VOZAKE-577916 format. One record per residue (C-alpha): residue number from 1; residue in three letters; chain; z, y, x. Coordinates in Angstrom, 3 decimals, padded with zeros to 6 digits. Layout:
N
nr->NUM, rest->ALA, kette->A, zz->Z, yy->Y, xx->X
...
// end
This chain:
157
nr->1, rest->MET, kette->A, zz->-000.082, yy->000.115, xx->000.001
nr->2, rest->ARG, kette->A, zz->001.017, yy->002.623, xx->002.719
nr->3, rest->ALA, kette->A, zz->-002.190, yy->001.745, xx->004.543
nr->4, rest->SER, kette->A, zz->-004.359, yy->002.471, xx->001.657
nr->5, rest->ILE, kette->A, zz->-002.562, yy->005.858, xx->001.396
nr->6, rest->LEU, kette->A, zz->-003.065, yy->006.338, xx->005.081
nr->7, rest->THR, kette->A, zz->-006.729, yy->005.508, xx->004.781
nr->8, rest->ALA, kette->A, zz->-007.123, yy->007.905, xx->001.764
nr->9, rest->ALA, kette->A, zz->-005.428, yy->010.567, xx->003.924
nr->10, rest->LEU, kette->A, zz->-007.590, yy->009.960, xx->006.840
nr->11, rest->VAL, kette->A, zz->-010.770, yy->009.784, xx->004.859
nr->12, rest->THR, kette->A, zz->-009.748, yy->013.155, xx->003.135
nr->13, rest->PHE, kette->A, zz->-009.961, yy->014.876, xx->006.486
nr->14, rest->ALA, kette->A, zz->-013.215, yy->012.940, xx->007.617
nr->15, rest->VAL, kette->A, zz->-011.358, yy->012.130, xx->010.913
nr->16, rest->PRO, kette->A, zz->-013.875, yy->011.080, xx->013.541
nr->17, rest->ALA, kette->A, zz->-008.881, yy->001.858, xx->022.880
nr->18, rest->PHE, kette->A, zz->-009.239, yy->-000.930, xx->024.972
nr->19, rest->GLY, kette->A, zz->-007.370, yy->-004.035, xx->024.313
nr->20, rest->GLN, kette->A, zz->-003.769, yy->-003.724, xx->025.858
nr->21, rest->ASP, kette->A, zz->-003.079, yy->-001.098, xx->028.331
nr->22, rest->ALA, kette->A, zz->-000.159, yy->-002.126, xx->030.165
nr->23, rest->ALA, kette->A, zz->000.545, yy->001.278, xx->031.808
nr->24, rest->THR, kette->A, zz->000.866, yy->003.053, xx->028.439
nr->25, rest->THR, kette->A, zz->001.506, yy->000.336, xx->025.831
nr->26, rest->GLN, kette->A, zz->-001.505, yy->001.148, xx->024.048
nr->27, rest->GLN, kette->A, zz->-003.446, yy->-001.540, xx->022.016
nr->28, rest->GLU, kette->A, zz->-006.857, yy->-001.173, xx->020.175
nr->29, rest->PHE, kette->A, zz->-007.538, yy->-002.542, xx->016.765
nr->30, rest->VAL, kette->A, zz->-011.356, yy->-002.726, xx->016.349
nr->31, rest->GLN, kette->A, zz->-013.219, yy->-002.436, xx->013.115
nr->32, rest->LYS, kette->A, zz->-015.381, yy->-005.366, xx->012.226
nr->33, rest->SER, kette->A, zz->-018.547, yy->-003.794, xx->013.218
nr->34, rest->GLY, kette->A, zz->-020.137, yy->-000.739, xx->015.014
nr->35, rest->SER, kette->A, zz->-018.056, yy->002.102, xx->015.966
nr->36, rest->GLY, kette->A, zz->-015.244, yy->004.083, xx->014.000
nr->37, rest->ARG, kette->A, zz->-013.587, yy->007.171, xx->013.915
nr->38, rest->VAL, kette->A, zz->-010.677, yy->007.197, xx->016.286
nr->39, rest->VAL, kette->A, zz->-007.047, yy->006.915, xx->014.766
nr->40, rest->VAL, kette->A, zz->-004.229, yy->007.064, xx->017.393
nr->41, rest->MET, kette->A, zz->-001.096, yy->005.314, xx->015.699
nr->42, rest->VAL, kette->A, zz->002.106, yy->006.229, xx->017.067
nr->43, rest->SER, kette->A, zz->004.941, yy->003.802, xx->016.480
nr->44, rest->GLY, kette->A, zz->008.476, yy->004.477, xx->015.661
nr->45, rest->GLN, kette->A, zz->011.445, yy->003.507, xx->017.433
nr->46, rest->THR, kette->A, zz->011.158, yy->-000.244, xx->016.727
nr->47, rest->GLY, kette->A, zz->008.117, yy->-000.318, xx->018.749
nr->48, rest->PRO, kette->A, zz->004.340, yy->-001.260, xx->018.339
nr->49, rest->ALA, kette->A, zz->004.777, yy->-004.714, xx->016.942
nr->50, rest->ASN, kette->A, zz->006.206, yy->-003.595, xx->013.645
nr->51, rest->TYR, kette->A, zz->003.217, yy->-001.527, xx->013.095
nr->52, rest->ALA, kette->A, zz->000.454, yy->-003.902, xx->013.958
nr->53, rest->GLN, kette->A, zz->-000.406, yy->-004.918, xx->010.468
nr->54, rest->SER, kette->A, zz->-000.886, yy->-001.313, xx->009.517
nr->55, rest->ALA, kette->A, zz->-003.129, yy->-000.739, xx->012.437
nr->56, rest->GLN, kette->A, zz->-005.176, yy->-003.734, xx->011.535
nr->57, rest->GLU, kette->A, zz->-005.516, yy->-002.636, xx->007.944
nr->58, rest->LEU, kette->A, zz->-006.798, yy->000.946, xx->009.120
nr->59, rest->ALA, kette->A, zz->-009.247, yy->-001.018, xx->011.357
nr->60, rest->ASP, kette->A, zz->-010.244, yy->-003.289, xx->008.467
nr->61, rest->ALA, kette->A, zz->-011.297, yy->-000.135, xx->006.754
nr->62, rest->GLY, kette->A, zz->-013.646, yy->001.032, xx->009.539
nr->63, rest->PHE, kette->A, zz->-011.322, yy->003.030, xx->011.939
nr->64, rest->ASP, kette->A, zz->-010.987, yy->002.434, xx->015.676
nr->65, rest->VAL, kette->A, zz->-007.319, yy->002.261, xx->015.857
nr->66, rest->VAL, kette->A, zz->-005.214, yy->002.519, xx->018.891
nr->67, rest->LEU, kette->A, zz->-001.449, yy->001.808, xx->018.631
nr->68, rest->TYR, kette->A, zz->000.932, yy->003.632, xx->020.867
nr->69, rest->ASP, kette->A, zz->004.421, yy->002.987, xx->021.648
nr->70, rest->GLY, kette->A, zz->006.168, yy->006.132, xx->020.526
nr->71, rest->ASN, kette->A, zz->009.267, yy->005.199, xx->022.463
nr->72, rest->GLN, kette->A, zz->007.286, yy->006.510, xx->025.673
nr->73, rest->LEU, kette->A, zz->007.232, yy->009.920, xx->024.288
nr->74, rest->TRP, kette->A, zz->011.077, yy->010.363, xx->024.058
nr->75, rest->ILE, kette->A, zz->011.952, yy->011.344, xx->027.406
nr->76, rest->LYS, kette->A, zz->013.513, yy->014.616, xx->028.815
nr->77, rest->ASP, kette->A, zz->010.401, yy->015.881, xx->030.676
nr->78, rest->THR, kette->A, zz->008.462, yy->017.297, xx->027.535
nr->79, rest->GLN, kette->A, zz->005.434, yy->018.148, xx->029.819
nr->80, rest->ALA, kette->A, zz->005.194, yy->014.607, xx->030.888
nr->81, rest->ALA, kette->A, zz->005.468, yy->013.349, xx->027.166
nr->82, rest->TRP, kette->A, zz->002.754, yy->015.767, xx->026.244
nr->83, rest->THR, kette->A, zz->000.680, yy->014.515, xx->029.017
nr->84, rest->LEU, kette->A, zz->001.216, yy->010.835, xx->028.065
nr->85, rest->LEU, kette->A, zz->000.084, yy->011.549, xx->024.467
nr->86, rest->LYS, kette->A, zz->-002.800, yy->013.681, xx->025.571
nr->87, rest->GLY, kette->A, zz->-003.855, yy->010.827, xx->027.873
nr->88, rest->ALA, kette->A, zz->-003.508, yy->008.139, xx->025.133
nr->89, rest->ILE, kette->A, zz->-005.620, yy->010.302, xx->022.552
nr->90, rest->THR, kette->A, zz->-008.365, yy->011.060, xx->025.351
nr->91, rest->ARG, kette->A, zz->-008.687, yy->007.419, xx->026.408
nr->92, rest->ALA, kette->A, zz->-008.874, yy->006.391, xx->022.754
nr->93, rest->GLU, kette->A, zz->-011.764, yy->008.902, xx->022.120
nr->94, rest->ALA, kette->A, zz->-013.733, yy->007.662, xx->025.302
nr->95, rest->GLY, kette->A, zz->-013.277, yy->003.960, xx->024.077
nr->96, rest->PRO, kette->A, zz->-016.371, yy->001.725, xx->023.605
nr->97, rest->HIS, kette->A, zz->-015.846, yy->001.441, xx->019.904
nr->98, rest->ALA, kette->A, zz->-014.970, yy->005.198, xx->019.110
nr->99, rest->GLN, kette->A, zz->-017.452, yy->007.334, xx->017.204
nr->100, rest->PRO, kette->A, zz->-017.618, yy->010.926, xx->018.793
nr->101, rest->GLY, kette->A, zz->-015.398, yy->013.507, xx->017.542
nr->102, rest->LYS, kette->A, zz->-011.685, yy->014.377, xx->017.371
nr->103, rest->ALA, kette->A, zz->-009.050, yy->012.001, xx->016.829
nr->104, rest->ALA, kette->A, zz->-006.602, yy->011.531, xx->013.862
nr->105, rest->VAL, kette->A, zz->-002.829, yy->010.747, xx->014.804
nr->106, rest->VAL, kette->A, zz->-000.836, yy->008.630, xx->012.291
nr->107, rest->ALA, kette->A, zz->002.779, yy->008.671, xx->013.431
nr->108, rest->TYR, kette->A, zz->005.659, yy->006.745, xx->012.003
nr->109, rest->SER, kette->A, zz->009.473, yy->007.933, xx->012.169
nr->110, rest->LEU, kette->A, zz->010.590, yy->008.594, xx->015.745
nr->111, rest->GLY, kette->A, zz->007.138, yy->008.609, xx->016.960
nr->112, rest->GLY, kette->A, zz->006.240, yy->010.817, xx->013.969
nr->113, rest->ALA, kette->A, zz->008.676, yy->013.659, xx->015.343
nr->114, rest->ALA, kette->A, zz->006.988, yy->013.479, xx->018.801
nr->115, rest->ALA, kette->A, zz->003.408, yy->013.613, xx->017.285
nr->116, rest->LEU, kette->A, zz->004.296, yy->016.709, xx->015.220
nr->117, rest->THR, kette->A, zz->005.927, yy->018.192, xx->018.483
nr->118, rest->TYR, kette->A, zz->002.868, yy->017.491, xx->020.737
nr->119, rest->ALA, kette->A, zz->-000.365, yy->016.480, xx->018.770
nr->120, rest->THR, kette->A, zz->-000.297, yy->019.195, xx->016.367
nr->121, rest->ARG, kette->A, zz->-001.013, yy->021.521, xx->019.317
nr->122, rest->MET, kette->A, zz->-003.939, yy->019.631, xx->020.734
nr->123, rest->PRO, kette->A, zz->-006.738, yy->020.986, xx->018.233
nr->124, rest->GLU, kette->A, zz->-009.283, yy->020.510, xx->021.054
nr->125, rest->LEU, kette->A, zz->-008.557, yy->016.860, xx->020.571
nr->126, rest->VAL, kette->A, zz->-006.913, yy->016.276, xx->017.214
nr->127, rest->GLU, kette->A, zz->-008.277, yy->016.712, xx->013.801
nr->128, rest->THR, kette->A, zz->-005.360, yy->016.109, xx->011.778
nr->129, rest->VAL, kette->A, zz->-001.704, yy->014.424, xx->012.122
nr->130, rest->VAL, kette->A, zz->-000.510, yy->012.411, xx->009.337
nr->131, rest->GLY, kette->A, zz->003.423, yy->012.097, xx->009.542
nr->132, rest->VAL, kette->A, zz->004.966, yy->009.111, xx->007.912
nr->133, rest->LEU, kette->A, zz->008.472, yy->009.894, xx->007.718
nr->134, rest->SER, kette->A, zz->011.534, yy->009.042, xx->005.680
nr->135, rest->VAL, kette->A, zz->013.251, yy->011.855, xx->003.717
nr->136, rest->HIS, kette->A, zz->016.079, yy->012.169, xx->005.994
nr->137, rest->GLU, kette->A, zz->014.097, yy->013.009, xx->008.941
nr->138, rest->LEU, kette->A, zz->012.461, yy->016.060, xx->007.146
nr->139, rest->HIS, kette->A, zz->013.926, yy->019.407, xx->008.615
nr->140, rest->GLN, kette->A, zz->014.519, yy->022.367, xx->006.251
nr->141, rest->GLY, kette->A, zz->013.935, yy->025.762, xx->007.465
nr->142, rest->SER, kette->A, zz->011.610, yy->025.035, xx->010.491
nr->143, rest->ALA, kette->A, zz->009.213, yy->027.930, xx->009.874
nr->144, rest->GLU, kette->A, zz->008.920, yy->028.563, xx->013.678
nr->145, rest->PHE, kette->A, zz->008.075, yy->024.850, xx->014.311
nr->146, rest->VAL, kette->A, zz->005.512, yy->024.652, xx->011.539
nr->147, rest->GLY, kette->A, zz->003.986, yy->028.053, xx->012.774
nr->148, rest->LYS, kette->A, zz->002.937, yy->026.366, xx->015.939
nr->149, rest->MET, kette->A, zz->001.096, yy->023.622, xx->014.399
nr->150, rest->LYS, kette->A, zz->-002.755, yy->024.115, xx->015.171
nr->151, rest->VAL, kette->A, zz->-004.083, yy->021.030, xx->012.896
nr->152, rest->PRO, kette->A, zz->-003.558, yy->020.058, xx->009.336
nr->153, rest->VAL, kette->A, zz->-000.535, yy->017.848, xx->008.790
nr->154, rest->PRO, kette->A, zz->-000.300, yy->015.618, xx->005.659
nr->155, rest->MET, kette->A, zz->003.067, yy->014.104, xx->005.244
nr->156, rest->LEU, kette->A, zz->003.995, yy->010.862, xx->003.610
nr->157, rest->VAL, kette->A, zz->007.490, yy->010.182, xx->002.807
// end
């Protein structure tokens, strides 16, 4: 059900990679044929294994999905975290199954917080960020934070 909602959100934005990457814990889920628009899926704290089914469902819907371990973004060095996510997105967009164009970032829970912090400020690489967060994770009165976002951000709660 949630994958259907994600698919609808990504199709609405018409958002335009490579097996397992041990250096960054990144795994590609390939569409059945041809190339697909890139979706970088950032896991929550429980790790990528718990999000593999959603990644596969998006791939089955025709997207080139790269599942990234969101735990790698929760480090003290925010510039390093920015660079890690930017590298994951760049690699996904250059992948052999990727259609040209900007990526969508779908991020869950703790990974969603990191994606909102970093990916929303990468308009040169990212078309949209879809945050899948539980209600307790939403923050009230964050106008300054929202003001820094440079891409559309649908939120699924």
